[in-house]
N, C-alpha and C positions, 0 to 999 in steps of 0.2 A: 433534895440534893441529888445530882446525877452520880451514878456509880462509874467507877473506872473500868474501862474495857481493855482487855489484852488483845490487840489486833494481830499479834504474831502467833497466837495460839491457834491450833488446828480446830476447825469447826467439825463437829460430829453430829450427823443427822440421826433421827430416831431409827431409821432402817439400818444404818451402820452399827449402832449400838446393839440392836437385836441380832445382827449377823455375827458379832463377836462372841456372843454366848453360844451360838450354834457351833462355831469353830472350836471352842473350848470343849464342848461335849463330844465332838468327833475326835479330838486329840486323845481322849482317854480310851476310845474304842479301837484305835489303830494299834497293830502289833508293834512291839518294841524290837528294833534291830540291835543285836548284841555285838556283832563283829562286822568289819568292813572287808570286802573281798578285793584283794590286790592281784592283778593279772601280771605276774612277774615270771616270764619265761626265760630260763637261763640260756636257751638256744638262740635267742634274739641277739645276743652279744656278737655273734659271728657276722652279722650284717654290717656292723660298724667298724670292723677291722679289715684291713687289706690283707688278702691271703699271701702269706710268705713275705711280707714286707715289714722289716724292722727299720723305721726311719728315725729312731731316737738319736742316732749319732750324726745325722746329716745336718748340714748347714745350708741356708739359703744364700746364694751369692747372686747379686744383681748388679749389673753395670749401669751406673747413673750417667745419663748424657745431659749436659747442661742445655737450658733452653736456648734456641737459636734466635737470630735477629728477626726472622720472618715468622715467629711463633708467638702466641700469647696464651695466658692461662685464663680460662673462663671463670668468672667470679660466681657462677651459679653451680656448675658441676665440677669445677676445679680440675678439669682435664686440659692438658696442653694441646692446643689446636693450631693449625696453619692460619695465617692472616686472612686467607681467602674465605674462611669460615666465620669471620668476625661480622656480626650483624648489628650490634649496638655498643657504643662506648660512651654513654652519658654519665657524667659525674665520676669519671675514673673507673667505672665498672665496665669491664669488657665481657660481652655475652656472645656465646657461639650460636650457630644456626639451630642446633638441636634444642637449646634452652629457650629460644625466642618464642 
C-alpha cells in the first residue's frame, strides 16, 4: 500500500540537517547582548524647528479658481492642464503630455 506524501512540506537534505546542528552550537558560544544602544541626541531637535517662527496660530488661505473652458484635468496626475497639452482622450480618460 503506498504511503501518503505531503507535497507542501519543505524538503530537508542531509547537508542542511547537519548545518542546523552547527548553528545551534555557535549560538551558545556567542556573547549575550543585554541592552540596546539608542542614539538620541537632544541637540538634533533644533534642525526640525524653524528659528524664531511660531506658526501655530497661522491659517492657510488659498484662492480657488474654477477650471476654465480651455483646461482639462489629467486622469493620471490629476493636475489641471491647458487643452494644448492633451495627448490622449480614450474612454473618457484625458491624459496630459507629461503622463503619456
